[in-house]
C-alpha positions as CSV (number, residue, x, y, z in Angstrom):
1,X,159.7,197.4,58.7
2,X,160.8,199.8,61.3
3,X,164.3,200.2,59.9
4,X,166.0,200.0,56.6
5,X,168.3,197.0,56.2
6,X,169.7,195.1,53.3
7,X,170.3,192.0,55.4
8,X,168.3,188.9,54.1
9,X,167.3,187.9,57.6
10,X,165.1,191.0,57.8
11,X,163.2,190.6,54.5
12,X,159.9,189.0,54.0
13,X,159.6,186.0,51.7
14,X,157.7,186.6,48.4
15,X,156.1,183.2,49.0
16,X,154.8,184.4,52.3
17,X,153.5,187.6,50.8
18,X,151.8,185.8,47.9
19,X,150.3,183.1,50.1
20,X,148.9,185.7,52.5
21,X,147.4,187.8,49.7
22,X,145.8,184.7,48.0
23,X,144.3,183.5,51.3
24,X,142.9,187.0,52.1
25,X,141.4,187.3,48.6
26,X,139.8,183.8,48.8
27,X,138.4,184.5,52.2
28,X,136.8,187.8,51.1
29,X,135.4,186.2,47.9
30,X,133.8,183.5,50.1
31,X,132.6,186.0,52.6
32,X,131.0,188.3,50.0
33,X,129.3,185.3,48.3
34,X,127.9,184.1,51.6
35,X,126.6,187.6,52.5
36,X,125.1,188.0,49.0
37,X,123.2,184.6,49.3
38,X,122.0,185.5,52.8
39,X,120.8,188.9,51.5
40,X,118.8,187.4,48.6
41,X,117.1,184.8,50.8
42,X,113.4,185.6,51.5
43,X,112.4,186.5,55.0
44,X,110.5,183.6,56.6
45,X,109.2,185.1,59.9
46,X,106.2,187.0,60.9
47,X,102.5,186.8,60.0
48,X,103.1,185.5,56.4
49,X,105.1,182.5,57.7
50,X,102.5,181.6,60.4
51,X,99.4,181.5,58.1
52,X,99.2,178.0,56.5
53,X,101.7,176.4,58.9
54,X,100.8,173.3,60.9
55,X,100.9,173.0,64.6
56,X,100.4,170.4,67.4
57,X,97.8,171.0,70.1
58,X,99.3,170.9,73.6
59,X,96.3,172.1,75.7
60,X,92.7,172.4,74.6
61,X,89.3,173.1,76.2
62,X,86.1,174.8,74.9
63,X,87.6,175.9,71.6
64,X,90.7,177.6,73.1
65,X,94.1,176.4,74.2
66,X,97.7,176.2,73.3
67,X,99.5,174.9,70.2
68,X,103.2,174.2,69.5
69,X,104.5,175.7,66.2
70,X,108.0,176.6,65.0
71,X,109.4,175.6,68.5
72,X,107.1,178.0,70.3
73,X,104.0,177.8,72.4
74,X,101.1,179.9,71.1
75,X,97.6,180.6,72.3
76,X,95.0,179.4,69.8
77,X,91.2,179.4,69.1
78,X,89.4,176.9,66.9
79,X,86.9,174.0,66.8
80,X,85.7,172.6,70.2
81,X,86.4,169.1,69.0
82,X,90.2,169.3,69.1
83,X,92.2,167.3,71.6
84,X,95.8,167.3,72.9
85,X,98.1,165.9,70.2
86,X,95.9,166.8,67.2
87,X,97.4,168.4,64.2
88,X,96.0,171.8,63.2
89,X,96.5,174.3,60.4
90,X,96.9,178.0,61.2
91,X,94.4,180.0,59.2
92,X,94.7,183.5,60.7
93,X,96.4,185.5,63.4
94,X,94.5,187.9,65.6
95,X,96.9,189.8,67.8
96,X,98.9,187.1,69.6
97,X,96.2,184.4,69.2
98,X,96.3,181.9,66.3
99,X,93.0,180.8,64.6
100,X,93.3,177.1,63.7
101,X,91.4,174.4,61.9
102,X,91.8,170.6,62.2
103,X,94.0,168.9,59.6
104,X,94.3,165.2,58.7
105,X,94.1,163.2,62.0
106,X,97.2,161.3,63.0
107,X,99.8,163.4,61.2
108,X,102.5,164.9,63.3
109,X,103.4,168.4,61.9
110,X,106.8,168.3,63.6
111,X,107.9,165.3,61.6
112,X,106.6,166.5,58.3
């Protein structure tokens, strides 16, 4: 406090001090645990995550077009026989173009 007084009205309750200390300790234990779990989680982005993933064809003509994967539209190359709505598997990544092959017909990759 800003001044020294023996009056009980100006003192802090030990219950308030203990409660605040326990709440702060519990909060930091939770926060450190959350950060530790997030730090140990493997990174799931980039080239490694794309290869082997499934996508849905949104545009296709003459072996080239666009596919929808991970909520993004990507340029793709693959078999000429693909059509809009087909399910494809990503086999490689060349720059910003995905190389795809056809998967089992009728399976929607967005629904699993």
